N, CA, C and O atoms as a printed pandas DataFrame, in Angstrom:
     atom_number atom_name residue_name chain_id  residue_number  x_coord  y_coord  z_coord
0              1         N          UNK        A               1    0.843   -1.178    0.000
1              2        CA          UNK        A               1    0.000    0.000    0.000
2              3         C          UNK        A               1    0.885    1.237    0.000
3              4         O          UNK        A               1    1.697    1.428    0.905
4              5         N          UNK        A               2    0.729    2.056   -0.995
5              6        CA          UNK        A               2    1.514    3.293   -1.005
6              7         C          UNK        A               2    0.945    4.304   -0.007
7              8         O          UNK        A               2   -0.269    4.412    0.165
8              9         N          UNK        A               3    1.840    5.036    0.640
9             10        CA          UNK        A               3    1.442    6.059    1.609
10            11         C          UNK        A               3    1.856    7.411    1.061
11            12         O          UNK        A               3    3.014    7.603    0.691
12            13         N          UNK        A               4    0.921    8.351    1.004
13            14        CA          UNK        A               4    1.174    9.709    0.548
14            15         C          UNK        A               4    0.812   10.651    1.684
15            16         O          UNK        A               4   -0.367   10.882    1.950
16            17         N          UNK        A               5    1.813   11.192    2.349
17            18        CA          UNK        A               5    1.547   12.080    3.484
18            19         C          UNK        A               5    0.864   11.289    4.584
19            20         O          UNK        A               5    1.366   10.254    5.022
20            21         N          UNK        A               6   -0.273   11.776    5.022
21            22        CA          UNK        A               6   -1.038   11.097    6.067
22            23         C          UNK        A               6   -2.114   10.173    5.487
23            24         O          UNK        A               6   -2.942    9.645    6.229
24            25         N          UNK        A               7   -2.104    9.978    4.167
25            26        CA          UNK        A               7   -3.150    9.189    3.525
26            27         C          UNK        A               7   -2.601    7.853    3.041
27            28         O          UNK        A               7   -1.480    7.765    2.540
28            29         N          UNK        A               8   -3.386    6.855    3.198
29            30        CA          UNK        A               8   -3.060    5.539    2.661
30            31         C          UNK        A               8   -3.928    5.347    1.424
31            32         O          UNK        A               8   -5.151    5.480    1.484
32            33         N          UNK        A               9   -3.294    5.038    0.317
33            34        CA          UNK        A               9   -4.027    4.844   -0.925
34            35         C          UNK        A               9   -4.336    3.351   -1.069
35            36         O          UNK        A               9   -3.445    2.504   -1.124
36            37         N          UNK        A              10   -5.601    3.081   -1.124
37            38        CA          UNK        A              10   -6.034    1.697   -1.303
38            39         C          UNK        A              10   -6.398    1.490   -2.762
39            40         O          UNK        A              10   -7.069    2.321   -3.374
40            41         N          UNK        A              11   -5.960    0.406   -3.291
41            42        CA          UNK        A              11   -6.374    0.122   -4.665
42            43         C          UNK        A              11   -7.779   -0.478   -4.611
43            44         O          UNK        A              11   -8.082   -1.324   -3.770
44            45         N          UNK        A              12   -8.607   -0.027   -5.512
45            46        CA          UNK        A              12   -9.991   -0.465   -5.528
46            47         C          UNK        A              12  -10.269   -1.184   -6.832
47            48         O          UNK        A              12  -10.127   -0.621   -7.918
48            49         N          UNK        A              13  -10.660   -2.414   -6.705
49            50        CA          UNK        A              13  -11.102   -3.150   -7.888
50            51         C          UNK        A              13  -12.574   -3.490   -7.679
51            52         O          UNK        A              13  -12.930   -4.159   -6.710
52            53         N          UNK        A              14  -13.414   -3.035   -8.577
53            54        CA          UNK        A              14  -14.842   -3.295   -8.393
54            55         C          UNK        A              14  -15.152   -4.781   -8.511
55            56         O          UNK        A              14  -14.500   -5.518   -9.251
56            57         N          UNK        A              15  -16.163   -5.198   -7.764
57            58        CA          UNK        A              15  -16.599   -6.591   -7.832
58            59         C          UNK        A              15  -17.291   -6.824   -9.166
59            60         O          UNK        A              15  -18.028   -5.960   -9.643
60            61         N          UNK        A              16  -17.065   -7.962   -9.759
61            62        CA          UNK        A              16  -17.811   -8.263  -10.987
62            63         C          UNK        A              16  -19.285   -8.442  -10.640
63            64         O          UNK        A              16  -19.613   -8.816   -9.514
64            65         N          UNK        A              17  -20.168   -8.184  -11.585
65            66        CA          UNK        A              17  -21.596   -8.355  -11.293
66            67         C          UNK        A              17  -21.910   -9.811  -10.977
67            68         O          UNK        A              17  -21.286  -10.734  -11.500
68            69         N          UNK        A              18  -22.890   -9.983  -10.110
69            70        CA          UNK        A              18  -23.287  -11.338   -9.752
70            71         C          UNK        A              18  -23.911  -12.026  -10.959
71            72         O          UNK        A              18  -24.641  -11.415  -11.741
72            73         N          UNK        A              19  -23.613  -13.276  -11.084
73            74        CA          UNK        A              19  -24.176  -14.050  -12.181
74            75         C          UNK        A              19  -25.549  -14.539  -11.746
75            76         O          UNK        A              19  -25.688  -15.245  -10.747
76            77         N          UNK        A              20  -26.539  -14.158  -12.499
77            78        CA          UNK        A              20  -27.899  -14.602  -12.223
78            79         C          UNK        A              20  -28.134  -15.856  -13.038
79            80         O          UNK        A              20  -28.019  -15.857  -14.264
80            81         N          UNK        A              21  -28.465  -16.922  -12.331
81            82        CA          UNK        A              21  -28.665  -18.186  -13.032
82            83         C          UNK        A              21  -29.996  -18.179  -13.760
83            84         O          UNK        A              21  -31.042  -17.918  -13.166
84            85         N          UNK        A              22  -29.945  -18.462  -15.024
85            86        CA          UNK        A              22  -31.145  -18.589  -15.840
86            87         C          UNK        A              22  -31.473  -20.072  -15.899
87            88         O          UNK        A              22  -30.581  -20.916  -15.986
88            89         N          UNK        A              23  -32.747  -20.372  -15.852
89            90        CA          UNK        A              23  -33.168  -21.770  -15.912
90            91         C          UNK        A              23  -32.549  -22.421  -17.145
91            92         O          UNK        A              23  -32.702  -21.933  -18.265
92            93         N          UNK        A              24  -31.860  -23.514  -16.924
93            94        CA          UNK        A              24  -31.196  -24.203  -18.022
94            95         C          UNK        A              24  -32.118  -25.300  -18.540
95            96         O          UNK        A              24  -32.321  -26.319  -17.879
96            97         N          UNK        A              25  -32.668  -25.084  -19.715
97            98        CA          UNK        A              25  -33.555  -26.056  -20.319
98            99         C          UNK        A              25  -32.737  -26.991  -21.190
99           100         O          UNK        A              25  -31.768  -26.563  -21.817
100          101         N          UNK        A              26  -33.118  -28.274  -21.238
101          102        CA          UNK        A              26  -32.351  -29.229  -22.033
102          103         C          UNK        A              26  -32.494  -29.071  -23.540
103          104         O          UNK        A              26  -31.919  -29.864  -24.286
104          105         N          UNK        A              27  -33.228  -28.094  -24.008
105          106        CA          UNK        A              27  -33.394  -27.876  -25.440
106          107         C          UNK        A              27  -34.706  -27.175  -25.709
107          108         O          UNK        A              27  -35.383  -26.742  -24.776
108          109         N          UNK        A              28  -35.072  -27.056  -26.978
109          110        CA          UNK        A              28  -36.355  -26.424  -27.302
110          111         C          UNK        A              28  -37.525  -27.327  -26.892
111          112         O          UNK        A              28  -37.380  -28.544  -26.773
112          113         N          UNK        A              29  -38.662  -26.712  -26.686
113          114        CA          UNK        A              29  -39.856  -27.440  -26.252
114          115         C          UNK        A              29  -40.408  -28.275  -27.405
115          116         O          UNK        A              29  -40.539  -27.790  -28.528
116          117         N          UNK        A              30  -40.727  -29.521  -27.117
117          118        CA          UNK        A              30  -41.376  -30.388  -28.095
118          119         C          UNK        A              30  -42.888  -30.226  -27.986
119          120         O          UNK        A              30  -43.560  -29.939  -28.976
120          121         N          UNK        A              31  -43.422  -30.411  -26.773
121          122        CA          UNK        A              31  -44.857  -30.232  -26.567
122          123         C          UNK        A              31  -45.171  -30.162  -25.082
123          124         O          UNK        A              31  -44.354  -30.519  -24.233
124          125         N          UNK        A              32  -46.374  -29.695  -24.795
125          126        CA          UNK        A              32  -46.886  -29.685  -23.431
126          127         C          UNK        A              32  -47.726  -30.939  -23.275
127          128         O          UNK        A              32  -48.623  -31.202  -24.076
128          129         N          UNK        A              33  -47.430  -31.711  -22.240
129          130        CA          UNK        A              33  -48.087  -33.003  -22.060
130          131         C          UNK        A              33  -49.333  -32.936  -21.190
131          132         O          UNK        A              33  -50.328  -33.604  -21.469
132          133         N          UNK        A              34  -49.277  -32.124  -20.129
133          134        CA          UNK        A              34  -50.378  -32.094  -19.183
134          135         C          UNK        A              34  -50.347  -30.780  -18.416
135          136         O          UNK        A              34  -49.393  -30.010  -18.519
136          137         N          UNK        A              35  -51.406  -30.531  -17.642
137          138        CA          UNK        A              35  -51.489  -29.313  -16.839
138          139         C          UNK        A              35  -52.049  -29.668  -15.472
139          140         O          UNK        A              35  -52.791  -30.639  -15.318
140          141         N          UNK        A              36  -51.679  -28.864  -14.482
141          142        CA          UNK        A              36  -52.264  -29.011  -13.158
142          143         C          UNK        A              36  -52.432  -27.638  -12.538
143          144         O          UNK        A              36  -51.703  -26.699  -12.855
144          145         N          UNK        A              37  -53.400  -27.542  -11.655
145          146        CA          UNK        A              37  -53.653  -26.282  -10.969
146          147         C          UNK        A              37  -53.203  -26.452   -9.521
147          148         O          UNK        A              37  -53.597  -27.405   -8.849
148          149         N          UNK        A              38  -52.376  -25.521   -9.046
149          150        CA          UNK        A              38  -51.916  -25.557   -7.660
150          151         C          UNK        A              38  -52.233  -24.223   -7.003
151          152         O          UNK        A              38  -52.492  -23.229   -7.681
152          153         N          UNK        A              39  -52.210  -24.214   -5.688
153          154        CA          UNK        A              39  -52.477  -22.990   -4.938
154          155         C          UNK        A              39  -51.188  -22.547   -4.262
155          156         O          UNK        A              39  -50.661  -23.252   -3.401
156          157         N          UNK        A              40  -50.673  -21.367   -4.652
157          158        CA          UNK        A              40  -49.473  -20.782   -4.064
158          159         C          UNK        A              40  -49.812  -19.413   -3.506
159          160         O          UNK        A              40  -50.358  -18.565   -4.213
160          161         N          UNK        A              41  -49.491  -19.198   -2.254
161          162        CA          UNK        A              41  -49.723  -17.906   -1.603
162          163         C          UNK        A              41  -51.163  -17.435   -1.764
163          164         O          UNK        A              41  -51.410  -16.250   -1.988
164          165         N          UNK        A              42  -52.101  -18.348   -1.651
165          166        CA          UNK        A              42  -53.508  -17.996   -1.737
166          167         C          UNK        A              42  -54.031  -17.750   -3.140
167          168         O          UNK        A              42  -55.166  -17.303   -3.302
168          169         N          UNK        A              43  -53.230  -18.031   -4.155
169          170        CA          UNK        A              43  -53.661  -17.818   -5.539
170          171         C          UNK        A              43  -53.536  -19.123   -6.318
171          172         O          UNK        A              43  -52.588  -19.888   -6.139
172          173         N          UNK        A              44  -54.518  -19.357   -7.189
173          174        CA          UNK        A              44  -54.445  -20.523   -8.068
174          175         C          UNK        A              44  -53.466  -20.242   -9.201
175          176         O          UNK        A              44  -53.512  -19.187   -9.833
176          177         N          UNK        A              45  -52.589  -21.195   -9.445
177          178        CA          UNK        A              45  -51.650  -21.075  -10.558
178          179         C          UNK        A              45  -51.639  -22.386  -11.323
179          180         O          UNK        A              45  -51.817  -23.460  -10.748
180          181         N          UNK        A              46  -51.431  -22.285  -12.611
181          182        CA          UNK        A              46  -51.381  -23.452  -13.472
182          183         C          UNK        A              46  -49.923  -23.767  -13.799
183          184         O          UNK        A              46  -49.134  -22.876  -14.113
184          185         N          UNK        A              47  -49.586  -25.046  -13.718
185          186        CA          UNK        A              47  -48.270  -25.517  -14.129
186          187         C          UNK        A              47  -48.461  -26.517  -15.258
187          188         O          UNK        A              47  -49.444  -27.257  -15.299
188          189         N          UNK        A              48  -47.506  -26.521  -16.165
189          190        CA          UNK        A              48  -47.593  -27.377  -17.346
190          191         C          UNK        A              48  -46.409  -28.331  -17.371
191          192         O          UNK        A              48  -45.272  -27.933  -17.116
192          193         N          UNK        A              49  -46.683  -29.585  -17.677
193          194        CA          UNK        A              49  -45.636  -30.584  -17.832
194          195         C          UNK        A              49  -45.117  -30.491  -19.260
195          196         O          UNK        A              49  -45.855  -30.735  -20.215
196          197         N          UNK        A              50  -43.848  -30.138  -19.399
197          198        CA          UNK        A              50  -43.256  -29.835  -20.702
198          199         C          UNK        A              50  -42.247  -30.912  -21.078
199          200         O          UNK        A              50  -41.400  -31.295  -20.271
200          201         N          UNK        A              51  -42.350  -31.397  -22.321
201          202        CA          UNK        A              51  -41.371  -32.337  -22.872
202          203         C          UNK        A              51  -40.494  -31.575  -23.845
203          204         O          UNK        A              51  -40.993  -30.800  -24.662
204          205         N          UNK        A              52  -39.188  -31.793  -23.763
205          206        CA          UNK        A              52  -38.236  -31.106  -24.625
206          207         C          UNK        A              52  -37.827  -32.012  -25.777
207          208         O          UNK        A              52  -37.831  -33.236  -25.648
208          209         N          UNK        A              53  -37.476  -31.404  -26.902
209          210        CA          UNK        A              53  -37.098  -32.169  -28.098
210          211         C          UNK        A              53  -35.870  -33.020  -27.822
211          212         O          UNK        A              53  -34.931  -32.594  -27.148
212          213         N          UNK        A              54  -35.900  -34.228  -28.358
213          214        CA          UNK        A              54  -34.788  -35.187  -28.266
214          215         C          UNK        A              54  -34.415  -35.515  -26.826
215          216         O          UNK        A              54  -33.257  -35.824  -26.546
216          217         N          UNK        A              55  -35.383  -35.452  -25.903
217          218        CA          UNK        A              55  -35.127  -35.768  -24.501
218          219         C          UNK        A              55  -36.104  -36.842  -24.037
219          220         O          UNK        A              55  -37.194  -36.993  -24.588
220          221         N          UNK        A              56  -35.696  -37.574  -23.025
221          222        CA          UNK        A              56  -36.552  -38.616  -22.470
222          223         C          UNK        A              56  -37.463  -38.029  -21.397
223          224         O          UNK        A              56  -37.334  -36.862  -21.027
224          225         N          UNK        A              57  -38.373  -38.846  -20.910
225          226        CA          UNK        A              57  -39.372  -38.388  -19.943
226          227         C          UNK        A              57  -38.749  -37.921  -18.627
227          228         O          UNK        A              57  -39.346  -37.109  -17.921
228          229         N          UNK        A              58  -37.571  -38.417  -18.290
229          230        CA          UNK        A              58  -36.961  -37.987  -17.030
230          231         C          UNK        A              58  -36.477  -36.536  -17.081
231          232         O          UNK        A              58  -36.143  -35.967  -16.042
232          233         N          UNK        A              59  -36.435  -35.939  -18.252
233          234        CA          UNK        A              59  -36.048  -34.531  -18.395
234          235         C          UNK        A              59  -37.265  -33.598  -18.450
235          236         O          UNK        A              59  -37.104  -32.382  -18.557
236          237         N          UNK        A              60  -38.486  -34.158  -18.377
237          238        CA          UNK        A              60  -39.690  -33.328  -18.381
238          239         C          UNK        A              60  -39.678  -32.405  -17.172
239          240         O          UNK        A              60  -39.164  -32.754  -16.110
240          241         N          UNK        A              61  -40.258  -31.213  -17.352
241          242        CA          UNK        A              61  -40.283  -30.238  -16.263
242          243         C          UNK        A              61  -41.671  -29.654  -16.115
243          244         O          UNK        A              61  -42.407  -29.504  -17.090
244          245         N          UNK        A              62  -42.020  -29.326  -14.873
245          246        CA          UNK        A              62  -43.244  -28.589  -14.595
246          247         C          UNK        A              62  -42.896  -27.112  -14.600
247          248         O          UNK        A              62  -42.090  -26.656  -13.789
248          249         N          UNK        A              63  -43.503  -26.362  -15.515
249          250        CA          UNK        A              63  -43.204  -24.942  -15.648
250          251         C          UNK        A              63  -44.487  -24.131  -15.615
251          252         O          UNK        A              63  -45.552  -24.602  -16.014
252          253         N          UNK        A              64  -44.363  -22.895  -15.130
253          254        CA          UNK        A              64  -45.491  -21.982  -15.208
254          255         C          UNK        A              64  -45.559  -21.419  -16.622
255          256         O          UNK        A              64  -44.591  -21.490  -17.379
256          257         N          UNK        A              65  -46.703  -20.863  -16.964
257          258        CA          UNK        A              65  -46.952  -20.415  -18.337
258          259         C          UNK        A              65  -45.893  -19.435  -18.836
259          260         O          UNK        A              65  -45.433  -19.549  -19.972
260          261         N          UNK        A              66  -45.505  -18.485  -18.005
261          262        CA          UNK        A              66  -44.550  -17.468  -18.453
262          263         C          UNK        A              66  -43.115  -17.980  -18.511
263          264         O          UNK        A              66  -42.238  -17.285  -19.024
264          265         N          UNK        A              67  -42.860  -19.181  -17.996
265          266        CA          UNK        A              67  -41.506  -19.740  -18.019
266          267         C          UNK        A              67  -41.277  -20.691  -19.189
267          268         O          UNK        A              67  -40.163  -21.179  -19.376
268          269         N          UNK        A              68  -42.306  -20.957  -19.970
269          270        CA          UNK        A              68  -42.176  -21.886  -21.099
270          271         C          UNK        A              68  -41.626  -21.130  -22.305
271          272         O          UNK        A              68  -42.232  -20.152  -22.742
272          273         N          UNK        A              69  -40.483  -21.568  -22.855
273          274        CA          UNK        A              69  -39.976  -20.922  -24.068
274          275         C          UNK        A              69  -40.979  -21.087  -25.215
275          276         O          UNK        A              69  -41.459  -22.193  -25.464
276          277         N          UNK        A              70  -41.291  -20.003  -25.905
277          278        CA          UNK        A              70  -42.316  -19.993  -26.961
278          279         C          UNK        A              70  -43.640  -20.540  -26.428
279          280         O          UNK        A              70  -44.325  -21.312  -27.099
280          281         N          UNK        A              71  -43.981  -20.129  -25.226
281          282        CA          UNK        A              71  -45.136  -20.670  -24.523
282          283         C          UNK        A              71  -46.458  -20.483  -25.224
283          284         O          UNK        A              71  -47.291  -21.389  -25.202
284          285         N          UNK        A              72  -46.682  -19.336  -25.850
285          286        CA          UNK        A              72  -47.984  -19.078  -26.472
286          287         C          UNK        A              72  -48.301  -20.105  -27.552
287          288         O          UNK        A              72  -49.417  -20.620  -27.616
288          289         N          UNK        A              73  -47.334  -20.397  -28.387
289          290        CA          UNK        A              73  -47.541  -21.354  -29.483
290          291         C          UNK        A              73  -47.871  -22.737  -28.925
291          292         O          UNK        A              73  -48.817  -23.387  -29.368
292          293         N          UNK        A              74  -47.085  -23.174  -27.953
293          294        CA          UNK        A              74  -47.274  -24.511  -27.394
294          295         C          UNK        A              74  -48.570  -24.613  -26.601
295          296         O          UNK        A              74  -49.215  -25.661  -26.606
296          297         N          UNK        A              75  -48.959  -23.537  -25.920
297          298        CA          UNK        A              75  -50.218  -23.562  -25.174
298          299         C          UNK        A              75  -51.423  -23.630  -26.107
299          300         O          UNK        A              75  -52.402  -24.312  -25.806
300          301         N          UNK        A              76  -51.358  -22.936  -27.225
301          302        CA          UNK        A              76  -52.450  -23.010  -28.207
302          303         C          UNK        A              76  -52.607  -24.445  -28.703
303          304         O          UNK        A              76  -53.724  -24.956  -28.787
304          305         N          UNK        A              77  -51.492  -25.094  -29.032
305          306        CA          UNK        A              77  -51.540  -26.486  -29.503
306          307         C          UNK        A              77  -52.054  -27.427  -28.413
307          308         O          UNK        A              77  -52.851  -28.326  -28.683
308          309         N          UNK        A              78  -51.592  -27.211  -27.179
309          310        CA          UNK        A              78  -52.006  -28.061  -26.063
310          311         C          UNK        A              78  -53.507  -27.943  -25.823
311          312         O          UNK        A              78  -54.199  -28.952  -25.679
312          313         N          UNK        A              79  -54.006  -26.722  -25.780
313          314        CA          UNK        A              79  -55.440  -26.514  -25.534
314          315         C          UNK        A              79  -56.289  -27.070  -26.676
315          316         O          UNK        A              79  -57.368  -27.614  -26.439
316          317         N          UNK        A              80  -55.808  -26.936  -27.911
317          318        CA          UNK        A              80  -56.535  -27.488  -29.057
318          319         C          UNK        A              80  -56.571  -29.010  -28.982
319          320         O          UNK        A              80  -57.597  -29.618  -29.289
320          321         N          UNK        A              81  -55.475  -29.627  -28.582
321          322        CA          UNK        A              81  -55.449  -31.089  -28.484
322          323         C          UNK        A              81  -56.370  -31.574  -27.371
323          324         O          UNK        A              81  -56.974  -32.640  -27.491
324          325         N          UNK        A              82  -56.484  -30.806  -26.291
325          326        CA          UNK        A              82  -57.393  -31.176  -25.202
326          327         C          UNK        A              82  -58.847  -31.106  -25.666
327          328         O          UNK        A              82  -59.663  -31.950  -25.296
328          329         N          UNK        A              83  -59.164  -30.097  -26.476
329          330        CA          UNK        A              83  -60.536  -29.964  -26.984
330          331         C          UNK        A              83  -60.894  -31.133  -27.894
331          332         O          UNK        A              83  -62.001  -31.666  -27.810
332          333         N          UNK        A              84  -59.966  -31.539  -28.766
333          334        CA          UNK        A              84  -60.269  -32.643  -29.687
334          335         C          UNK        A              84  -60.370  -33.965  -28.931
335          336         O          UNK        A              84  -61.163  -34.826  -29.312
336          337         N          UNK        A              85  -59.582  -34.147  -27.868
337          338        CA          UNK        A              85  -59.675  -35.366  -27.064
338          339         C          UNK        A              85  -61.047  -35.468  -26.414
339          340         O          UNK        A              85  -61.651  -36.541  -26.395
340          341         N          UNK        A              86  -61.538  -34.357  -25.883
341          342        CA          UNK        A              86  -62.840  -34.361  -25.211
342          343         C          UNK        A              86  -63.976  -34.602  -26.197
343          344         O          UNK        A              86  -64.962  -35.250  -25.848
344          345         N          UNK        A              87  -63.857  -34.096  -27.415
345          346        CA          UNK        A              87  -64.934  -34.262  -28.392
346          347         C          UNK        A              87  -64.995  -35.692  -28.938
347          348         O          UNK        A              87  -66.042  -36.115  -29.428
348          349         N          UNK        A              88  -63.892  -36.441  -28.861
349          350        CA          UNK        A              88  -63.871  -37.812  -29.365
350          351         C          UNK        A              88  -64.284  -38.837  -28.315
351          352         O          UNK        A              88  -64.352  -40.028  -28.619
352          353         N          UNK        A              89  -64.557  -38.412  -27.116
353          354        CA          UNK        A              89  -64.920  -39.364  -26.057
354          355         C          UNK        A              89  -66.389  -39.618  -26.021
355          356         O          UNK        A              89  -66.862  -40.394  -25.190
C-alpha cells in the first residue's frame, strides 16, 4: 500500500456483477403433455408438464406459463389437443 503524506491509498477493484442463473432447459420445447392447478400464496396457478425435443421423460419439467420458451404457441396447440380429445370421447 503506497502512503502519501497522512493518507493511505487503497487500490480499488470493483466486484464483478453477480451471475444470475437462468433456468437451463435441455433444449427447445417439443410439446406440453399435461397441466395441473396448484395454490401458491392464496392464488391458483397453473403448471404445465413440458417435454423437450430429443429428450426422455426424465427430463420433463413442470413450468409456469410465463416460463415456457415460446409458450404461447405450445399452449395453443395443447389446448386445441385437449378440446379434440374431449370431443372424441
